Structure formats: C-alpha cells, structure tokens
C-alpha positions in Angstrom: -10.9 9.5 -18.7 -12.5 9.0 -15.4 -10.4 6.2 -13.4 -11.8 5.0 -9.8 -8.7 4.2 -8.3 -9.0 1.4 -5.5 -6.3 1.1 -3.1 -6.0 -0.3 0.4 -4.1 2.4 1.6 -3.6 6.1 0.6 -2.0 9.1 1.7 -1.1 9.9 4.5 -0.1 6.4 5.0 3.3 6.4 3.1 5.2 3.5 1.4 6.7 2.7 -2.0 3.1 2.1 -4.0 1.6 5.0 -2.3 4.1 7.1 -3.2 4.1 6.1 -6.8 0.7 5.8 -6.7 -0.2 9.6 -6.1 3.0 10.5 -8.4 1.1 8.7 -11.1 -2.4 10.3 -10.5 -1.0 14.1 -10.6 0.9 13.6 -13.8 -2.1 11.8 -15.8 -4.6 14.6 -14.5 -2.2 17.3 -16.8 -3.1 14.9 -19.5 -6.8 15.3 -18.8 -7.7 12.4 -16.6 -10.2 12.5 -13.8 -9.4 10.6 -10.2 -11.4 9.7 -7.5 -9.2 7.3 -4.7 -11.3 4.3 -2.8 -9.2 3.3 0.3 -9.7 1.6 3.9 -10.3 4.0 6.7 -8.7 1.6 9.1 -6.1 -0.5 7.5 -3.6 1.4 8.8 -5.0 4.9 9.3 -6.2 3.8 12.8 -3.6 5.6 14.5 -4.7 8.8 12.6 -7.8 11.0 12.8 -9.0 11.0 9.0 -12.3 12.2 7.7 -14.4 9.8 5.1 -13.9 12.3 2.7 -11.1 14.6 1.6 -8.7 15.6 -0.9 -5.2 15.2 -2.4 -4.0 17.2 -4.8 -7.2 17.8 -5.6 -8.0 14.4 -6.2 -11.0 13.4 -4.1 -10.5 10.5 -1.4 -13.1 8.6 0.0 -12.5 6.4 3.3 -14.6 3.2 3.7 -14.5 0.6 7.1 -13.4 -2.1 5.3 -11.3 -4.3 7.8 -14.3 -3.9 10.9 -17.0 -4.7 8.0 -15.2 -7.7 7.4 -14.3 -8.4 10.5 -16.6 -7.5 13.0 -19.2 -9.8 11.6 -21.9 -6.8 11.7 -24.1 -7.6 8.5 -25.7 -4.3 8.6 -22.3 -2.7 8.1 -21.1 -4.9 5.6 -24.1 -3.8 3.7 -23.9 -0.2 4.6 -20.3 0.1 3.4 -21.4 -2.0 0.4 -24.6 0.7 -1.0 -22.2 3.6 0.1 -19.4 2.2 -2.3 -22.3 1.8 -4.8 -23.3 5.3 -4.4 -20.0 6.5 -5.3 -19.5 4.5 -8.4 -22.5 5.5 -9.6 -22.0 9.4 -9.0 -18.6 9.4 -10.4 -19.5 6.9 -13.3 -15.7 5.2 -13.6 -14.9 4.7 -17.1 -11.6 2.2 -15.9 -11.4 0.7 -12.2 -7.6 0.6 -10.9 -7.0 -1.9 -8.2 -3.9 -1.4 -6.8 -2.8 -4.6 -5.2 -5.5 -7.1 -3.9 -6.2 -6.9 -0.7 -9.7 -7.7 1.3 -11.3 -4.4 0.7 -11.5 -5.6 -2.9 -14.6 -7.4 -2.1 -16.5 -4.8 -2.1 -15.5 -4.1 -5.5 -16.1 -7.2 -6.6 -20.2 -7.2 -4.6 -20.5 -3.8 -6.2 -18.9 -4.2 -10.2 -22.8 -4.3 -10.9 -23.6 -0.9 -9.3 -21.3 1.2 -12.5 -20.0 -1.3 -15.0 -16.6 -0.4 -15.7 -13.3 -2.6 -17.0 -10.9 -3.5 -13.9 -7.3 -3.1 -14.2 -5.1 -5.1 -11.7 -1.8 -4.3 -10.5 0.5 -6.4 -8.6 3.1 -4.8 -6.7 4.0 -7.8 -5.0 4.9 -11.2 -4.7 2.4 -13.0 -4.1 1.9 -15.0 -0.3 0.6 -18.6 0.0 -2.2 -18.0 1.8 -3.5 -15.0 -0.7 -3.1 -17.2 -4.2 -3.9 -20.8 -5.1 -7.6 -22.6 -5.2 -10.3 -21.1 -7.2 -12.2 -20.0 -4.5 -9.8 -17.8 -3.5 -10.2 -13.7 -3.5 -6.7 -13.7 -5.0 -7.4 -15.8 -8.3 -10.9 -14.8 -8.0 -10.2 -10.7 -9.3 -6.9 -11.9 -11.3 -9.4 -14.5 -13.5 -11.9 -11.3 -13.4 -9.8 -8.4 -14.5 -9.9 -7.2 -18.0 -6.0 -6.6 -17.9 -3.1 -7.4 -14.9 0.2 -5.0 -15.0 3.0 -6.6 -12.6 6.1 -4.6 -11.5 8.5 -7.3 -12.7 8.7 -10.0 -14.6 9.3 -12.2 -11.4 6.0 -11.6 -10.0 4.5 -12.1 -13.5 5.4 -15.6 -13.9 4.1 -16.0 -10.4 0.8 -14.6 -11.3 0.9 -17.0 -14.4 1.3 -19.6 -12.3 -1.6 -19.0 -9.9 -4.1 -18.3 -12.5 -2.8 -19.2 -16.6 -6.2 -17.8 -17.8 -4.5 -14.4 -17.6 -1.2 -14.7 -19.4 -2.8 -13.2 -22.7 -4.0 -10.4 -20.7 -1.3 -9.4 -18.3 1.9 -7.6 -18.9 5.1 -5.9 -17.1 5.2 -2.1 -16.2 8.3 -1.2 -14.4 8.2 1.0 -12.0 9.5 4.8 -13.2 11.4 7.1 -11.2 13.1 10.5 -11.5 17.1 10.8 -10.0 17.9 12.7 -7.4 20.2 15.2 -8.9 22.8 14.4 -5.9 26.7 13.4 -6.1 27.4 10.1 -5.0 30.1 10.5 -1.7 31.9 7.4 0.2 29.7 6.9 3.5 31.3 7.3 6.7 32.6 4.3 8.7 34.0 5.5 11.8 31.1 5.9 13.1 28.0 4.1 11.4 25.0 5.6 11.1 22.2 2.6 10.3 18.8 4.8 8.5 15.6 2.8 8.6 13.0 5.0 6.5 8.9 3.7 5.6 6.0 3.4 7.1 6.2 2.0 10.9 3.5 -1.1 10.4 4.5 -4.7 11.0 4.8 -5.8 7.7 7.8 -3.7 7.2 10.2 -5.1 9.3 11.5 -3.0 11.7 12.1 -5.3 14.7 14.0 -7.4 12.7 16.3 -4.4 12.2 16.5 -3.7 16.0 17.1 -7.5 16.7 19.9 -7.2 14.0 21.5 -4.0 15.4 21.6 -5.4 19.0 23.9 -8.1 17.8 26.4 -6.2 16.0 26.8 -3.7 19.0 29.7 -5.6 20.3 31.4 -5.6 16.9 30.3 -2.0 15.8 30.3 0.0 19.3 29.9 3.2 17.6 27.0 2.2 15.5 23.7 4.1 15.9 20.0 3.8 14.1 17.6 6.4 12.9 13.7 5.2 12.5 12.6 7.7 10.0 8.7 7.5 9.4 5.2 7.0 11.6 2.4 4.4 11.9 0.8 1.8 14.2 3.8 0.3 15.4 5.9 2.8 16.6 4.8 2.3 20.4 5.9 -1.4 19.9 8.6 -0.5 18.7 9.8 1.7 21.2 8.9 -0.9 23.6 11.1 -3.1 22.3 14.3 -0.6 21.6 13.7 0.0 25.7 14.0 -3.7 26.6 17.0 -4.1 24.1 19.2 -1.7 26.0 18.9 0.4 22.4 17.3 3.3 23.4 21.0 5.5 23.7 22.1 4.5 20.1 18.1 4.5 18.3 16.5 7.9 17.1 13.1 7.3 16.2 12.7 11.0 13.8 9.0 10.4 13.5 7.3 11.4 10.1 9.4 12.8 7.3 8.0 15.0 4.7 8.9 12.7 1.1 10.0 16.2 -0.1 
C-alpha cells in the first residue's frame, strides 16, 4: 500500500505528533507499506536550511513553500506550488492520503485532489480552536466533510469534531497514541534545589514564554530553583531575550537540540 503522508511539519522539526508519525511510518514500512511525506518548507523550518527533497529512514520527504504561497499574494507562486504537488502525486500514485492534522497547507491537497484521486484519512491530534472550525466555508469543515475517515487521539477531540461537523459521525473513530514504556526505575526527585525541565520545540505555541514568566514569580519562595529549556526552534532568540529581561540568565539554561534517543 502506498501512502502519501501530509503533515504541516515533519522531521527535523520535533514534537509529539512528529515523533509519533515517524515511528508509525517506520513500523508500517516493515509490513510492506510505502510512504512519502509532503510537508511545509517554511512553517517551522524557517530557522533551518533544509533542502526541498530529502529522506528520513528511507522515506522520501518533499518540502513546499506552502506558507509563503498562501501569505505572499503571489498567484504565480501559488499555481507553481500547486503544479509541483500534482506532479508528486502523479509520480507516486498513492492508495491513501493521510492528513496529519488540518493546517493551512491542506488547501493545496484539496486543490490537487484530482491529480491522482485517492481516499483521504484525516488525523486530529488536538482540539479545534474557534478560528478553525464552525461555518461551512472554513477549511477545517471542508476537509472533515470530504474525508473518507477521521481518527482522533481522544474521545474529547472526537466529541468536539462531531459537534463541529455532525455529518462525519459515521466516518470517524478514536485511535489512541501508543507508546513503549522506558525501562526506568522511578525514584523520588530531589527537592532541595528543584530543577524544572521544559522539553520540546521552541515555537510560540508551546508556551515556553509562560514557563519563564512563572519561574520569575516563584524565585522569592524557592531561591534555589533553576530551569532547563531543552530543544530548538524559531522562538529561541525571543526566549533568550525574555530570560535576560526577567533577570533569569543565572538560573535558566538553554540546552539546544537534544537527540530523542
């Protein structure tokens, strides 16, 4: 089975959904499934110099300037990007298009759906924000209505999806994320000098700025507290500036990229 995996962000961007996607595809390849990844070149990779085409664990990755094409008002770039996506679909010939969360780039899938028609599976990884769902003319509603099947990571997300688009009730289900438990022995954490760890992609949506603000409010009560920010991303510079402005430079460490292993 040939699957086109469409995701707004993908490796080396790191996050829960990205790690799960990479592990899922790697596992399914062992059972004879074939994958390619279509992702955005400029959504969260703007701080990295990444090629338009690459591979991850033998899986081809195609990166397109979706964000620039949508926001620049350049109709020529929009049409050019649409044509390149169509060519990738026609060359690969997918049996299934797997949409990993509904993001603006999915518009290019809808616009090229006839280039190589295939069933569409939509994976909902988080709750719908009010600006995404709702009326019949939103991208979220259009994608969900036209999906052949919708899976959600929790019952709460599924209930919300049903509320927004009742027509998909018979074409949707919950599939929980599965994880391997690490072989670690749980031990009590030291409390004499608390260390707070924030681990993830350094982008605005993750809320690291709120963690720094919270840290500044508790230093009077816990003068020995410190914080480690592990990860990399486009918000790193602004977070470093916020750290300095809050007077936290002596108690906050930026570790940078940390290999998942």
